[in-house]
C-alpha positions in Angstrom: -143.3 -6.4 -167.4 -144.9 -7.7 -170.0 -142.7 -10.0 -172.6 -143.5 -7.7 -175.6 -142.0 -4.5 -173.6 -139.1 -7.0 -172.5 -138.6 -7.7 -175.7 -139.1 -4.2 -177.5 -136.6 -3.0 -175.0 -133.9 -5.8 -176.0 -134.5 -4.7 -179.1 -133.6 -1.1 -178.3 -130.8 -1.8 -176.3 -128.7 -4.2 -179.1 -129.4 -1.5 -181.7 -126.3 0.3 -180.5 -124.4 -3.2 -181.1 -126.0 -3.8 -183.9 -124.5 -0.7 -185.3 -120.8 -1.5 -184.2 -121.0 -4.5 -185.8 -122.5 -3.4 -189.0 -119.9 -3.7 -191.7 -120.3 -2.9 -195.7 -118.1 -4.7 -197.9 -115.4 -4.2 -201.0 -113.6 -6.5 -202.8 -110.2 -5.6 -204.8 -108.7 -7.1 -206.8 -104.9 -5.9 -206.5 -101.4 -6.7 -207.9 -99.8 -4.1 -204.7 -97.9 -5.0 -202.0 -99.6 -6.0 -198.5 -98.2 -2.2 -197.4 -100.2 -0.4 -199.9 -103.4 -2.6 -199.3 -102.9 -2.2 -195.4 -102.6 1.5 -195.7 -105.4 2.4 -198.0 -107.5 0.1 -196.4 -107.2 1.1 -192.7 -107.5 4.8 -194.2 -110.6 4.3 -196.3 -111.9 2.1 -193.8 -111.8 5.2 -190.8 -113.1 7.8 -193.3 -116.1 5.3 -194.0 -117.3 5.0 -190.3 -116.6 8.7 -189.8 -119.1 9.2 -192.9 -121.4 6.2 -192.2 -121.4 4.7 -188.8 -120.3 1.6 -190.5 -117.8 -0.5 -190.5 -116.0 -1.7 -193.8 -114.9 -5.3 -194.7 -112.0 -5.2 -197.7 -111.3 -8.1 -199.4 -108.2 -7.9 -201.2 -107.8 -10.8 -204.3 -104.2 -11.7 -204.5 -103.9 -13.3 -207.9 -100.7 -12.9 -209.1 -98.9 -9.9 -211.1 -101.0 -7.8 -213.5 -100.6 -10.0 -216.3 -102.0 -13.0 -214.0 -104.9 -10.2 -213.2 -105.5 -9.7 -216.7 -106.0 -13.8 -217.3 -108.2 -13.7 -214.0 -110.8 -10.6 -215.3 -111.0 -12.3 -218.7 -111.5 -16.0 -218.0 -113.8 -14.7 -215.1 -115.9 -12.3 -217.4 -116.4 -15.2 -220.1 -118.5 -17.2 -217.5 -120.3 -14.3 -215.6 -120.6 -11.2 -218.4 -122.5 -9.0 -216.0 -119.9 -9.4 -213.4 -117.2 -11.2 -211.8 -118.2 -10.4 -208.2 -115.5 -8.1 -208.0 -115.6 -4.3 -207.1 -112.1 -3.0 -208.2 -109.3 -3.1 -209.9 -106.1 -1.4 -208.0 -103.0 -0.7 -209.8 -101.0 -2.5 -212.5 -100.1 0.5 -214.5 -102.3 2.1 -217.4 -101.9 -0.7 -220.3 -104.2 -3.2 -218.5 -106.6 -0.7 -217.9 -107.0 0.3 -221.7 -107.0 -3.3 -222.6 -109.9 -3.9 -220.4 -111.7 -1.0 -221.3 -111.4 -1.7 -225.3 -113.0 -5.7 -223.8 -116.0 -3.6 -222.1 -115.0 -5.3 -218.8 -115.1 -1.5 -217.1 -117.7 0.7 -215.4 -117.8 4.5 -216.3 -117.7 6.0 -213.1 -117.3 10.6 -212.8 -115.1 11.4 -210.3 -116.1 14.2 -208.6 -115.1 17.6 -210.0 -113.6 19.1 -207.2 -111.3 15.9 -207.1 -110.7 15.5 -210.7 -109.6 19.7 -211.3 -106.3 19.0 -209.4 -105.2 16.0 -211.6 -103.2 16.9 -214.8 -104.7 15.4 -218.0 -101.2 14.3 -219.1 -97.9 13.7 -217.7 -94.9 14.1 -220.6 -97.7 12.9 -222.9 -99.4 10.1 -220.7 -102.9 10.1 -219.8 -103.1 10.4 -216.0 -107.2 9.2 -217.0 -109.3 8.3 -219.3 -111.2 10.5 -220.9 -114.3 8.5 -221.2 -113.8 8.2 -217.4 -113.5 4.2 -216.9 -110.0 4.4 -215.2 -107.7 7.1 -213.1 -104.2 7.2 -212.3 -103.9 6.6 -208.5 -100.5 7.3 -208.2 -97.6 7.7 -210.7 -94.1 5.1 -211.2 -90.9 5.5 -213.2 -88.9 2.9 -215.2 -84.8 2.8 -214.8 -81.7 1.0 -213.9 -80.7 0.0 -210.0 -77.3 -0.5 -209.7 -74.8 -1.5 -206.8 -71.2 0.5 -206.7 -69.6 -1.6 -205.2 -70.1 -4.5 -207.4 -69.7 -2.6 -210.5 -66.2 -1.5 -208.9 -65.0 -4.7 -208.1 -65.9 -5.9 -211.6 -64.6 -2.8 -213.5 -67.6 -1.8 -215.2 -69.1 1.4 -215.8 -72.6 2.8 -214.3 -75.6 1.6 -216.8 -77.1 4.8 -217.9 -79.1 3.5 -220.9 -81.2 0.5 -221.2 -78.8 -0.8 -224.0 -75.9 -0.7 -221.9 -78.0 -3.9 -220.1 -77.0 -5.5 -223.1 -73.6 -5.3 -223.2 -71.3 -8.1 -223.2 -69.2 -7.3 -220.3 -72.3 -7.6 -217.8 -72.8 -11.2 -218.9 -74.4 -12.5 -215.7 -74.4 -9.9 -214.2 -77.8 -8.8 -215.1 -81.3 -9.0 -213.1 -84.9 -8.9 -214.7 -88.0 -10.7 -213.5 -90.0 -12.6 -215.9 -92.1 -9.9 -218.1 -95.2 -12.6 -218.2 -95.7 -12.4 -214.4 -94.8 -8.8 -213.5 -96.5 -5.9 -215.2 -93.8 -3.3 -214.1 -91.3 -5.3 -215.8 -93.4 -6.0 -218.7 -93.7 -2.0 -219.3 -89.9 -1.6 -219.1 -89.5 -4.2 -222.1 -92.7 -2.4 -223.8 -90.5 0.8 -223.3 -87.3 -0.5 -224.8 -88.9 -1.8 -227.8 -90.6 1.7 -228.8 -87.7 4.0 -227.2 -85.2 2.1 -230.0 -87.8 0.9 -232.7 -88.8 -3.0 -233.2 -85.2 -3.9 -234.8 -82.8 -2.0 -232.5 -85.6 -2.8 -229.1 -85.1 -6.7 -229.9 -81.6 -6.7 -230.2 -81.1 -4.9 -226.8 -83.6 -7.4 -225.6 -81.8 -10.4 -226.8 -78.3 -9.4 -225.8 -79.9 -8.3 -222.3 -81.3 -11.7 -222.1 -78.3 -13.2 -222.5 -77.0 -11.0 -219.8 -79.4 -11.9 -217.1 -78.4 -14.5 -214.5 -82.1 -15.8 -214.2 -85.6 -14.6 -214.5 -87.3 -14.2 -211.3 -90.7 -14.3 -210.6 -91.5 -11.1 -208.9 -90.6 -7.2 -210.2 -89.5 -6.5 -206.5 -86.9 -9.3 -206.6 -83.8 -7.6 -208.7 -83.7 -4.5 -207.0 -83.4 -7.1 -203.7 -80.9 -9.2 -205.8 -78.3 -5.5 -206.7 -79.0 -4.8 -202.7 -77.5 -7.9 -201.3 -74.9 -8.3 -204.7 -76.2 -11.2 -206.3 -76.0 -9.3 -209.4 -74.4 -6.0 -210.6 -77.7 -4.3 -211.7 -81.3 -4.8 -213.0 -84.4 -3.6 -214.4 -86.5 -2.0 -211.6 -89.7 0.2 -211.2 -89.1 3.5 -209.0 -90.6 2.4 -205.5 -89.0 -1.3 -205.3 -85.6 0.5 -206.2 -86.0 4.0 -203.8 -86.9 0.8 -201.2 -83.3 -0.6 -201.2 -81.8 2.8 -201.6 -83.1 3.6 -198.1 -82.2 0.6 -196.6 -78.6 0.2 -198.0 -77.6 3.9 -198.0 -76.9 6.0 -201.3 -73.3 5.1 -201.5 -74.0 1.5 -202.2 -77.2 1.4 -204.3 -78.3 3.8 -207.2 -81.3 4.3 -209.4 -81.3 5.9 -213.2 -83.9 6.7 -215.8 -82.6 7.0 -218.8 -82.8 10.3 -220.7 -85.4 10.4 -223.5 -85.5 6.6 -223.0 -88.1 6.3 -220.7 -91.6 7.6 -219.1 -93.3 8.4 -216.3 -96.8 6.5 -216.2 -100.2 6.3 -214.1 -100.9 3.4 -211.8 -104.4 2.6 -212.3 -107.6 2.4 -210.6 -111.0 1.7 -212.0 -114.2 0.1 -211.1 -115.1 -3.4 -212.5 -118.3 -4.0 -214.6 -121.2 -4.9 -212.6 -119.3 -3.8 -209.1 -121.4 -5.5 -206.2 -120.6 -2.6 -204.2 -120.6 0.3 -206.9 -121.3 3.2 -204.4 -118.6 1.9 -201.7 -116.4 1.7 -205.0 -117.0 5.1 -206.0 -116.0 6.3 -202.8 -112.7 4.8 -202.9 -112.0 6.1 -205.6 -112.1 9.6 -204.7 -110.5 8.8 -202.0 -107.7 7.2 -203.1 -107.3 10.4 -205.9 -108.0 12.9 -202.8 -105.5 14.5 -201.5 -105.9 12.3 -197.8 -105.1 9.3 -200.5 -102.1 11.3 -202.3 -100.8 12.0 -198.8 -100.4 8.5 -198.3 -98.4 8.2 -201.0 -95.8 10.4 -200.2 -95.6 11.0 -196.5 -93.5 9.3 -194.2 -94.5 6.8 -191.8 -95.7 8.8 -188.4 -96.3 11.7 -190.5 -99.7 13.5 -189.6 -101.9 12.4 -192.3 -99.2 9.9 -193.4 -99.0 5.9 -193.4 -99.2 4.5 -189.7 -96.9 1.3 -190.5 -95.6 1.4 -194.4 -93.3 4.2 -196.3 -95.4 4.0 -199.7 -92.9 7.1 -201.6 -95.0 6.9 -204.4 -95.4 9.6 -206.7 -98.4 11.5 -206.3 -100.8 12.8 -209.4 -101.6 16.1 -207.7 -98.7 18.6 -208.6 -99.2 21.2 -205.8 -98.3 18.3 -203.5 -94.8 18.4 -204.1 -94.2 22.0 -203.0 -97.0 21.7 -200.4 -95.4 19.0 -198.9 -91.6 19.4 -200.1 -89.9 19.2 -196.6 -91.8 16.2 -194.8 -92.5 14.3 -197.8 -90.7 10.6 -198.4 -90.6 11.5 -201.8 -87.9 14.0 -202.9 -88.0 14.2 -206.9 -91.3 16.1 -208.8 -92.1 14.0 -211.5 -94.1 17.1 -213.3 -90.6 19.0 -213.4 -88.9 16.1 -215.3 -88.7 16.4 -219.2 -88.4 13.8 -221.9 -88.5 13.8 -225.5 -90.2 10.1 -225.3 -93.3 9.8 -226.0 -94.6 6.2 -225.1 -97.9 5.1 -227.2 -100.3 3.7 -224.6 -102.8 1.9 -227.5 -100.2 0.4 -229.0 -98.8 -1.1 -225.9 -102.3 -2.3 -224.3 -102.8 -4.0 -228.1 -99.7 -6.2 -227.8 -99.4 -6.7 -224.1 -100.4 -10.6 -224.3 -98.1 -11.1 -227.5 -95.0 -8.8 -226.6 -95.1 -11.4 -223.4 -94.9 -14.3 -225.4 -92.5 -13.0 -227.6 -90.2 -12.5 -224.8 -91.0 -16.1 -223.1 -90.5 -18.0 -226.2 -87.7 -16.0 -227.7 -85.5 -15.4 -224.7 -86.5 -16.9 -221.2 -87.5 -20.6 -222.7 -84.5 -21.0 -224.5 -82.1 -18.8 -222.3 -79.2 -21.6 -221.6 -79.2 -22.2 -225.4 -79.0 -17.8 -225.9 -76.3 -17.8 -223.0 -74.9 -20.9 -224.7 -74.5 -18.8 -228.2 -73.4 -15.7 -226.7 -70.6 -17.2 -224.7 -69.6 -18.9 -227.9 -69.9 -15.9 -229.7 -68.5 -13.2 -227.3 -71.3 -11.2 -228.0 -75.0 -11.2 -228.6 -77.1 -12.3 -231.6 -76.7 -9.0 -234.1 -79.2 -10.5 -237.1 -83.0 -9.0 -237.2 -85.4 -9.7 -235.3 -86.4 -13.3 -235.1 -90.5 -11.8 -235.4 -90.7 -9.2 -237.5 -92.8 -5.5 -236.9 -94.9 -6.2 -240.1 -95.5 -9.5 -238.8 -96.7 -8.6 -234.9 -99.1 -5.6 -236.4 -100.8 -8.3 -238.7 -101.6 -10.3 -235.7 -103.2 -7.5 -233.8 -105.2 -6.3 -236.6 -106.4 -9.1 -237.0 -106.8 -9.8 -233.2 -105.6 -12.8 -234.0 -103.8 -13.3 -230.3 -106.9 -14.3 -228.7 -107.3 -17.7 -230.5 -105.7 -20.2 -228.6 -105.2 -22.8 -231.1 -103.5 -19.6 -233.6 -102.0 -18.4 -230.3 -100.5 -22.1 -229.7 -99.1 -22.8 -232.4 -97.3 -19.5 -233.4 -95.5 -19.9 -230.1 -94.3 -23.5 -231.4 -93.0 -21.7 -234.5 -91.4 -18.7 -233.2 -89.6 -21.4 -230.5 -88.6 -23.3 -233.3 -86.8 -19.8 -234.9 -85.2 -19.6 -231.6 -83.7 -23.2 -231.6 -82.4 -22.6 -235.3 -80.7 -19.0 -234.1 -79.0 -20.3 -231.6 -77.8 -23.7 -232.8 -80.0 -25.9 -230.4 -81.1 -28.0 -233.6 -77.9 -28.3 -234.9 -76.6 -30.2 -232.1 -80.3 -31.8 -231.5 -78.9 -35.4 -233.4 -76.1 -35.3 -231.7 -77.8 -35.3 -228.2 -80.7 -38.0 -228.9 -77.8 -40.0 -230.7 -76.3 -40.2 -226.8 -78.7 -42.5 -225.7 -79.2 -44.5 -228.0 -75.1 -45.2 -228.2 -74.9 -45.6 -224.3 -78.1 -48.1 -224.8 -76.0 -50.3 -227.4 -73.0 -50.1 -225.3 -74.7 -51.5 -222.5 -76.1 -54.5 -224.7 -72.6 -55.4 -225.9 -71.4 -54.9 -222.4 -73.6 -57.5 -221.3 -73.2 -59.8 -224.2 -69.9 -59.9 -223.6 -70.1 -60.6 -220.0 -72.5 -63.3 -220.5 -70.6 -64.9 -222.9 -67.3 -65.3 -220.9 -70.0 -66.3 -218.3 -70.7 -69.5 -220.8 
């Protein structure tokens, strides 16, 4: 056999090996926890292999929570306006997707008719996909209050039923919350409070709630864990974090309430980013997530036919018929399409002031938290004055789109911080505290002088 024939034969023998090892790629930016990443990555990988005969390697980029992801995407596109090497954004509510759409950072993708026709346009006034087809709700989330019944009983406190209850002085130091600048779900709850109660009363509630918070954690998953172990009595929680603790500890110990007419069920989006390097596969991933195979992963328990293999996800599906179809087997026992609320959330308003509200909570509540707590303890109640920043002032900034100017933003945040110090009494005490080091130094000087004089 000639060398040429040997080479041809070897090439033919290696073709099956090459097919086995051939891999496509997909890059996904997501705030989702590892269970969601694993289950959807594995399930779509199997579907992709069946369809194409090729493997699939998914790179999951983790740059932090939703707010961190927004900052990352915006900063990356500044230097790479045609694309940042990322295919999809998966998770983070809907407000960030509206914001990225306004910045022209999302790629329009038309989901196949048989998939889209099964998804309602809206739920309770909230859109489940963008009319321009730039983003779609991959799942849905509810926002409410998790509580520990034993801790509440021991403290003699009632079960909180509304956001305003979390501002009750009786819950002082017994409320849990994450930093909304680091958690998109917690940011959503602060925005819901502002819209449900109106700007003035909403800020009074946020100030009182902030004074009752023991400490602000860096992740939205932490307050439910703190409630479950009794570190705090109650806290702000997105539904699936709360239900995970309910399942672990039992309904006799942990409860969860979504305040009537004061909260929403909101979509949790997925979208293709502009300049996606693997657009065809990214489109298939979107359709897989929105289709029945993907939606069953949200609802079924581990080990169920068509369900997740290792992690129970227990999320609301966007397909109404699955609640009846999977009723007996589903890990989700509530049908959000039957839940009614008179409150209508304004998604456009929420997305336009996303960063601004984060900075407001940061500069008026979280950064001066110690002073706020001290002032509340002194008064015996949270501040009852008008908001430190008016709705008109915020609207003026939004209309002029000035919050993207870093110089203006930093200057304004410093002004807001100064207002907070004045209200909480910190500036009145500042001269006294500044004088302590000077008095101590003067005392040391005289002590040294007297010692040396005695020696002489």
